[in-house]
N, C-alpha and C positions, 0 to 999 in steps of 0.2 A: 738643644740649642736651635736656634731660629734659622730656620732656611733663608738663605741670602737670595734674594729675587729681586733687587734693583740692576737693572741693565750696567752699572758703571762698577758696582760692585763684582759682578760676575767678571767684567772684563779684565778688572786687578787681579782676580785670582785665575784667571785664563793665562795674564800677563806672568804672574809668579810663577806657575807651573811650568810656562815657556820658557822663563828665564834658567828655572831649576834644571829641566830638561837639556837646556843647551849647554850649560856649565857642564853637568856630568858628562854629555857627549863630546865636549871640547877637552875634558880631562884624560878621558879614556883614549882618546886620537893622541894628545900630548905624552900620556905616560906608557901609551903600550900595554903590554902583558904587564908591566908592574903593575897597572890599576884595575887589575880584575875585579878588585873588591869593592871599587866603585860602582860595579852592575847594581849592588845589591842599593846604591841611593837611589835607583830610579821609582825606589818604593815610596820617596817623599812626594815628590809630587803628585804621585797617583793618588796616596792618603790624603794630602791636600784637596786635590780635585775631588775626588769622592766625599770627604765630608763636608766641604763647601758648597758643592753644586749637586749630590745625589749620586745614585747609582748610575746612572746611564754615564754622568762625565766621569766617575771612576773607571768602568769599563774602557771610556773613551782613553783617558790617561794611560789605562793598562796596556792598550793598543800602542799608543804612542811610544812607549817604552819599548815594546816588543819590536816595532820597525827600528826605531833608534839603534837595539843592538845589533837588529840585522844589518843595518847600514855599516855599523862599526866592523862587525863580522867582515864583511866583504871587503871595506877599504882595506882593514888591519889583514887581510887573508887568513884570518884565524883558523884553526883547525876544529872550532866548536861545529859539533854534527847535529844531527837533528835530534836528538834527546836532549842535548843542551837548550837548544831553540825552544823544545816542546815544552821542556820543564819551566823554562822562563816565562812563556805564554801562559801556562796555568798559573803560576804563580803571579804574574802582571794583573792578569783578568781578574784572578779570584781576589786578591787585595784589593783592588778598583773595585769591582761587584760590591764584595762583604761590605768594605768599608761604605761606600756610599748608601747600601740596602740599610745598615745599621743606622747610617746618618738621617735617613727619610724617616724609618722607625720612631728614630728619636724625635725626630721634629714635630711628625704628626703624634706623637705623644705629648709632646710640649703643647701643641696647637689644642688638642682634645682637652688638655687640663687648663688652659688658658680659658677656653670657650667654657668649661663645666665652671669654671671660677665665676666667670663674668655672669654665666646665668645665675650662678647660686647668690651672686651680689644683687644683681638686678630683679630676680625675681619678684614678683607683688605677695607671691606665697610666703610663707615665714619656713624656710629651709634651716635645717639644723643635723648635729650629730651627736649620739651619745653615746658614753662608754655604759656597760651593763649596771652599774651601780647609780644609774640614773644622774649623772652629773654631764653636761652637756660640754661637750669638745669644739664645736663651733656653732655659730647663728650668723644667720644673714643681717640685710640691715633692715629687711621688712620687720623683723622684732620691735626695732627700736621704733618704728613709724608706726607699729600697733599696739603695743604696751608700755612704749616709752622706757624700757629697758635697754642699756647697750648691751651690747655682745660680751663685754668684759664683765658686767655684773651678772648678767645672765649664767655663764661659766663659771663664776667665783664659788657659787652655792647650788647645793643640792636642788634640782628644779623642782623639786615636790613643794617646797617650800612656796612659791609662786603660786600655788594650785589653792582653790577654793576649800576650806577644811571640810566642808560637805562633800567634797568629790575626790577625796585624797586617797580612800581606802579603793574605790572604782579606778583612779588613775593607777595605784600600784599595782593592783591586780591585772591589768592593761599594759602596764609596762613588763611586768612579769611574761604576759603571755606572749607579746612581741619579741622579747631576748630569746625565748623557746624554740618561737614557731618561725619556719621557714615560709612563712607567707606573709601577704600584706594583713595589717589589722586596722580595725578603724574605730573609734569613740570621740564622744565631747564632753568636755570638763569646764569648768570655770576657770580664770588666771586673772590674777589681779594687774590692773594696769597701774601703772607709776605715782599718778594720783589718788589712788585708792580704790575706785571702783572695778568691779568684773565685768570681763568680756568672756562671752561663751566662744569657746575654740574649738574647731574640729580636726583631730588628727589622723593622718594616715601615716604608719612606719613600716617598716621591713629590716630585719635585722641580718648582718653580715656575721656567722658564728665563727668562721677564721678568724676575723680580725676584732670580734667581740666588740661592735659598733653596730650602732642604731641608727638608720636614716629616717629622717620624720619629716614629712611637711605638713605645716599647720596654717589655717586660717581662719581668719574672723568670721563667724557666724551669726554672732548677737543679731544683727536685722533680722535673719530668717528666724530665729530662735524666737525672738521678740515676736514677731507677725503670727508664729505657729500659736504662741501661748495667746495671744490676743483672738485668734481665731479658735481656739478652745475656749475663752473666756466667753465671747459672744455665741458660741453655740450652747454654753453652759447658760448664760442668760437668757437665751431664747428658750430651752428647754422649761427654764422655770417659768418664765412667762407665759410660756404655751400651757405649761399645766395649772399654773395659778389664774390666769387671765379668767375675767368675769365674762369677756366675749367668746363665741364660740369660734375656733380656730380649726380649719381643715387646711391640710396639704393633699393637693389633687395633681395627678400625674397627668402629664399633657397627652400621654397616647391612653384614648379610650376613656379619661375626664373620671378616673375611679379614684376614691378618697384612698390616700397612703397613709395619713395619719388623721387624729381625730382627739382633742382635748375634751376633758371632762366636762365643761360649758358647753361646748356644741350638743354633746348628749343630752344633756340638760334641757336646751333650748328646743331640741327636735323629738325629745322625748321618746330616745332610742339609746341602747347602751355604745358607748364608742366601739366597742370591740364588734357589734352589730354592722357598724358605719363602714370600718376600713375594710376597704377591698371588695364592696360590694354597692355601695349606693353613690350616687353623685347628688350635689344640690338641685341640679335641674330635675332628678327622677323626683326627688320630695317636694316641690314647688308645687304651688297652685297651675292647674293645668291651664288656666286661664293667663298666668304671668311667665310661662313657660316661653313663647314666641319671642318677647322682648328680651328676656334672659338668656336665650340661646344667641340673637343678634348681638347683643353687649358682650358677650362671653367671646364670639368670632370677631370682632374688632379689636378687642383685647389682644387674642394670641396671634392676630395680624399685625398687630405693632400700630395700631391706627389711634389706640388711645393706650397712656402708660396706665391708666387705673379704670376702673370700671364700678359703679355704684349704684346701686337700685334698692329701692323698698320692695319687697316680695313678700307671699304669702307660703308659706310652708304648712304642709299637711303633716299633722302627727298622727299616729298610729290609732287613736281614738277618733280621728276624724275631723277634729278640731284645727281650725284655721290660725297660725300666729303670723302675726306681722313681722319681719328681722328687718333691719337694715344691712344690707350686703356689700362689702367692698373686696374686691379681688384685682390682684395684679400678679403679674408674670416676676418671678425671682431667678434671675441670670448668672450665669459665671462671670470670670474676669473678662472672657474673652466675647460676651454679648451672648453667649448660648443659651436660649432658655432651658430650664431646669425643670422647674414645676409650678403651677398657679397656688397662692396663698389667698385663701378665701379666709375672711372674717365675718361673724354675724352677731350682731347684736339685736336683743330681743326690744322690740320697740312696740310691741302688741298694747302695753297699757297707754302707751302716749298714744297711738294711733287711736284707739279707742276714746281716749279725753278729746284728741281735734275733733274725731267725727260727732262726739257730744256736744262739743262747742261751736261745729257748725250746726248742728241741729238746734241747738238752743238760739243760735242767732237767728234762725227761721220760724221757730215752733214755740209755741205755748208749753211748759214744762208739766202743767197739771193736766190740761185736755189733750195734749199730742198733737194738736190741730197747729196750723201755722199762727203766728202772731199777727199784731196789726198790720204793722210795716209790711210784711212780705205779702199778707194778703191784698193791700192796696196796691201793691205793686203788681201784681198778677190782674187785679180788676183793673186797672191803667191798662196795660196791656191788652188786656181782651176788650174794652170800649175801644181803643186804637182799631184792633183789626176788625170790630163791628163796623165802626164808620168807616173802612175801607171795601170793605166785603160786603157789606150792607148785611152783615149776621146778627140773628137774633140771640136774647139772654134775658136773666133776669138774677136780681140781688135780693135775698132774704135777709132780714136781719131779725134776729131771735132774741129773746129774753125770757130769762125764768120768771114764772109769776110766783108772786110774795116770797122772794129769794130771800127777803130779811127777816121773815119768819121763820124760815128754815134753820138761819143761822142762829137766832135768838132762841127757838125751840130746841133744834137737835144738837146746836153747837158748830163750829166752825169746820170741824174734821168732817162734819155730816155736808154740809154745804161744799164743802171740796170735793168729797165723794161724787156730788151732784154734778159737777162742775165736770169730772173725770169722765162720767156717764153720759153724759152729754155729748162730751168729744167722740166718745169711741161710737154712740149711737149712730151721731152724723155720718163717720167715717163708713160704717155698716152699710146705712142706707146708701148714700149717693155714689156716683160713679167715679171711676178713675180721673175722668177728665172736668170734674166738678173741682171746685176750689173751696177750702173751708179755713174759717179763721175767728179766734176769738178777738173781740174787740176789746175786752176787757171786763173785769167784774161777771157777772153772770151774762154777760152779752157776745151773742156769735153772729157772724154772717157766712150767708154761702153763697157762691157764684155759681149761677147752672149756667153751663155752656148749650148754645142751640136748641133752646126751649123756647115756646110762646106763651102767653099768660096762663091758658086752661092746663097746659101740663106741668108749668111753676105751681100754681095754686093746688094739684094735685100732689106735686112732692111735698110741699109744703104742709097739708093734711097729714100725709103718710109719718112725716117728722114728727109731728104733734102724737099721732097715735102713737109711735113705737116709743117715742120718750115716756109717755104713761106707763107703758108696759115694762121698761127697763128700770123705769125708777119707783115701781109700788114699791119694793121691799124697802128704798129709802123713807118712804112719808111714813109708815108705821100707823101708831092711834092717834099722835097728836095732830099730824099734818094729812088731809084727806086724800090728796094726791098732787103730784108732782106736773104742772103743767107748763106748756110756752105758750106765748102772744109772737105773734110773726106777724113783720111787715114785708110786702112785695111790692118791688118795683120792677117793671121791665124796661126792655132797651132795644134798639135796633129796629130794622125794617118790620113794618106789618100794613095792614090795611088803611091806617089811620095816621102813621107817624113815620116820616121817614129820616128823621133826624135822631142823633146820639148826643145824650146828655153827657155831662160832664160827670166825674167821679163824685166831687160834691154833692153837686145837685140829684145823682141818683142815690147818695146816701141821705140827703135832707127828705126825700121823698119815702124811702124804704123806715128811716128812723120815724117820720109822721104817722106812717101808715101802722106800725108797730105800737105804738103811743095809743093810736086810735083802736087797736084791737085790746089795748088794756084797760081802756076807759070803758069799753064795751062788757068788761067782766073777765077778761083773760081767756085763754085757751081758745083763740081765734086768727083767722089769718085775715088781715085785711091788706086792700091793696092801694098803693099810693100814686 
């Protein structure tokens, strides 16, 4: 029974009880002792008040009935004694109190039942009850919102029919466990949506053995299960990529910068076993000492968040002492909250590429056969030196060297011997001259030398020493067919001395040295001629 709390309704109940009290009291006064049985009728308004308004109202109505009885006894000069009054007091108050108490309990139970039913209906979780045979007894509206099945459809069949075939055995086992255990059980299975697709459902249930009912709460956890599966798939893909990647990959802890994992390619690049790397070495410890400062600075910027990615080309020192160029890419891996977890470093072996690039840079400036500068680079250095000499009044000399009878060497000994002569001359010049001097091959069998900070006499002495060393170094090339391999040298000086203050242009200097070299050849070769 719903508790009557509206003021107008309370007033009506009080009015009805008051009318009944007044009618019974008036009847007693009118009929006198002949109406003794009417005293029992006081129970009616007491019950009405207690049922309608609760225990306190019932007690109050009982007290009113006792007062009316006492007043009637005094007016009628009744001989009712103390016991009669006491027994009526107990009866009236007991009826009012017990009736009101029971009514209050009934209303509270009804309110609780209604609240439970409302929660059952409105809960976003899928709530249901089931008997021990696996048939649903009730299901709230969330089942239809989630799975598309109405409560009537769900309760008309065994629920196991809605479960994925692969999950039915597990579900039956869990159901039996729920029916026999006096504790909460939890598990996950797949249930069929009305449109045919499957959803992952997480169950929590508890049995009432006395009523043979299982109370269950379920919820759709498909997004969570799919996210977990996606995470597992991603981890599996990463592990496969980690193991199979041609690039060396290292997982480096942020505390102590110690390698936590290394793939086989990293071991191959570094010349070490991955097991020897994990827990012991860091990339910084393996790097060439000359590269470590820049590497440490870049890693510090990465860990501080100044840059999301650090990339550099560094040299790694292998156990055999060989230095290998690698392309290093490092990044910080963070969790969903942005907290750094570890550093992921990838190393690509670029040693062959770097050596190829160095070779290309070398060939851009050097003659591949003799190993000295080519004409373009030599002329650049000569042009700069002439400019310096004009500004600083410095001195220097240009030597132009040509192999005597080189055509005869090629024709007699072959082009391989000719190439050997060119290579030997390049080595001879490099060994004889200072590091500050410049050597170039102008083409064919013609070389040029820039001597810095020398006068005519010093330049002439150097030219003669080159000729002598060349004869010595090329003696085994000549053989029986060629007497000896000699050089004709043309010498032209520039810069400040006692007789000239001007510095010639590069073309003019070459013209002087070339002319002098041809003079030496016309004079029989193996001579130094000054232009």
